[in-house]
N, C-alpha and C positions, 0 to 999 in steps of 0.2 A: 677525287679532287683535293682532299687534304694531303694526300701523299705528294701530289704535284706541287702544292704550296710549300710542303716541307722541302722538296727537292730544289726548288728555286730560292729557298731561304726566307719566304714571306712569313710562314707560320712560326719558325723559330724566332724571327724578329718580333712578332707580336707577343709571343710567350715571354720573351726576355724583358720587354719594357712594360707590358701590362702586369706581368708577374712581379716585376721589381716594385711597381707602385703598390700592388696589393700586399707584397711582403713587408713593405714599410708600415702598413696598417696592421697586419695580422702577426707580424714577427715570425712568420713561418718561411721556409725556403720558397724561392720564386716559383718553381714549378708547381709545388703543392698548392700554393695560393692561387695560381692561375687555374689549376685543375678543379678546384672547388667551384669556380664560376663556370668553367667549361662543361662540367658534367651536368649542370643544371639546365643546359640548353641542348646538349647532344645526347644525353643519356649515358649509362655506365659503359656498355660495350663499345659504343661509338667513340666516346671520349678516350677510352683506353686504346682502341685501334688507331685513332688519330695520333696518339702519343707513343706509338710502338717503338720509334727510334730512341726516345727518351727512356722508356722502360728497360730496354736492352742494355743501356749504359748506366742505369742507376743501381745502387746496391739493393740487396734483397729486402732489408728493413724498410726502405722507402717505398718499395713496391707493395709491401704489406699495408703501409699507411694508405696508399691509393686504393687498394682493394677494400679497406674498411670504409673509406670515404664514399666509395662507389655504391655502397648499400643504401645511401640516403638521397640518391639523385632522382630526378624525373627527366622527361624529355619535353622540350619546348612545344613540340608538335602535339603533345597530349594535353596541354593547358586548356585549349579550347574545348576539348571533349570533357575534361574535368568540370569546367565551369558550367556546362550544360546539365551536369548531374548533381553538383553540390554548389553551395553558395560561393560565387566567384570571388568575393572579397577575402574569404578565408583561404582560398586556393592561392591567391596572389600573396597573401601574408606568409603562407607556409614556405614559399620558395626561398626568399632571402634568409628566413630563420634557419632553414635546413643547411644552407651554405655556411653560415656562421657556426652553427652547432656541430656540423661535421668536422670543422677544424678544431673546435674546442674538445669534443669527445675523443677524437683520434689522438690528439696531443696528450690527453690524460691517460687513455688506455695504452697507448703505444708511443711514448715520446722518443723521438729520434733526433739526435744532435749531429749535425754535419759540419765539416770544415768549410770555410769560405770558398776554397778552391773547388769543392764538390757542388756548390750551388750554381751550376751552369746549365745552359740549355743546349741540348745535343743538336748538331748539324750533320748533314749528309757526309761532308768531307772533313770532319774533325780529325785532328792529329796528322794533317798533311796527307791523308789517304787520297788516292786518285778517285775522282768522281766517276761513278758508274754511268755508262751511256744511258740517256733518258729512256729510250724504249725498252732497254733491258730492265731498268728500274721499274718502269710502269708494268711490264710483264710480271715481274716478281711480286709487285704489289697486288695485281689481280689474282694471281695464284694463291698468294697468302690470304687474301680476303675470302676466297672460296673455301680454303682449308679451315679458316677461322670460323666461318658460318657452320660448317659441318660439326666441328668440335663443340661449339656452343650449343647447337641443337641436341647433340648426343648427351651433353652434361645436363641440360635442362630436363630432358626426358628422364634421365636417370634419377635426378633429385626429386622430381614430381612422383615418379614411380615408387621411390623409397618412402616418401611421406605417405603415399596411399597404402603401401604395405604395412607400415607401422600402424596406421589407422585400422586396417583390417585385423591385425593381431590384437589391438586394444579392444575392439568391438567384441571379439571372442570372449574376452574376460567379462565385459559388461556392455550392453547396447549403448549406454550414454557416455562411455569412455572413448573420447576421440582426442586427437591432437588439438583441435579447435577449442574444445571444452577445457582441456587441461591448461592450455595457454591462457584461456579466458579467466580461469581461477587464479592463475599466477599474476595476471595483470590487474585483477580487481583492486588490490590495495593502492596501486598507482592511479587507477581511475578515480577511486574515492578521494585520494589526496588532491585531486584537481578541483575539488570544491563541489562535486556533484552529490545529490542525495543518493541513498543506497540503491534505489531502483534504477536510476539512470546510470550510476556507476557500474552496476552489474551489466546493463545493456552495453555500455561503452566497452567494458572488458571483453565481452563476447565478440563484439565487432573487431576489437584489437586482435583477438586470437584468430578470428576468421581471416583477417588481412595478412597475418604472418604466415599462415598455412597456405592460403590461396594467393590472392592479390587484391589490390585496392579496388579494382573494377567490380569484383564480387560484392564487396561491402557497399560500394556506391549504388549498384543496381538494387541491392536489398533495402536501402534506406531512402533513395531519391523520392519515393512517393509518400514517405512518412516523416520527412525532415521537419515539416511544419508542426508535427506533434511534439517535437523536442523543445526544451528550453533553448534560448539563444546561446547560453554558455555551452550546453551539450553540442549544439550544432557547430560551434567554433572549435572546440577541442577535438571532436570526432573528425571534422574535415581536415584540420591541420595534421592530425596523426596519420590519416590514411594517404596524405599527399606525399608519397615517396614509393620507391620500388623495394622497400625492405621486406623481403619474404624469402621463403625457402627456395623458390625457383630462381630468384636472383643470385643466390649463392652458386647455383650451377652455371649461370651465365658468366659470372665473374671468373670462377675457376676455369671454365672452358676458354674464356678469352685469354687469360694469362697463360694457359697451357699452349695456346697457339702463338703467343708473342714472345715469351721469355724462356730461358733455359730451365733445366730440371731443378736445379738447386733453389731458384727463386720460386718456382711453382710448388715445390714441396713445402717450403716455409708457409706459403699462403694456404695450402691445403691442410696443413697442421693447425691452422688458426681459424678454422671455419666458425668455431664458437665465438671468437673475438669479433669476427665480421658481423655475425648475427646480433651479438650484444651491442655493437656499435650502432647498427641500424635501429634497433629498438630504443636505445638511449637517446639518439638524435630525435626520433619521432616523439618520444615522451617529453624531452626538453622543449622542443618546438611547441608541442601542444600545451605544455604547462605555462610557457611564457605568453603565448597567445591568450590562453584562458584567463590570465591575470587582468586582461583589458577587455574581455568580452563578457558582458553580463546582460 
């Protein structure tokens, strides 16, 4: 559907003028500003797939910016499920915070300056190119989507398997040594700085580590029956932190998506900066949780 909207010019029109309005507020390029909103409703791979024409015509540095931003998205379809498992008011709070903080964090970690003539929205027949026949365009779109799904699935399986392998190797050294526990220890100072007492800060740090290694649903399932035992401040920062797709499997999804959409030079740049992508997702989640925590007591 989105490819059809792109073909007839409706989606580029929306991106151009909505992006222009958002760019006036954020001082970021039009497409990046629009993408920050788009990914919060469509999800990372869906938003990237919808923007495939734009990605192919953007320079590699800007593609990396979008990859970093994609670590902090959710899908609108998931919001209803999330609110059944965690406090709904905190879920709704997390969504706009993640949009704003994704722009802030990526601009700090990976600032990209572009010329005014580069800040454009791609169209099917840019540059005077002859428009491809509609059904030929639609057929290529369907084939591309099928290929993209296979690539994403393969990458996700590979990343999850790699994380499991690392866990198995760590357990050989010591039964309590796992990626979740290691990341939990790393996250403890940040959890403590959010104003929690030592006991709750340690619990929050462990949930943070679990979320990064697995996903937000694992944490939500673990805590949905005991949320009432936590302080309101703990409920708020935990809920806001887990409301995003920032985890190891998402790395595989994003890299797989770019692999199917852009050329090798852009994909190689993104693959070389996996650490930046994960760091971006973690910092956005921490920043959102910290800001929300200032007002939740």
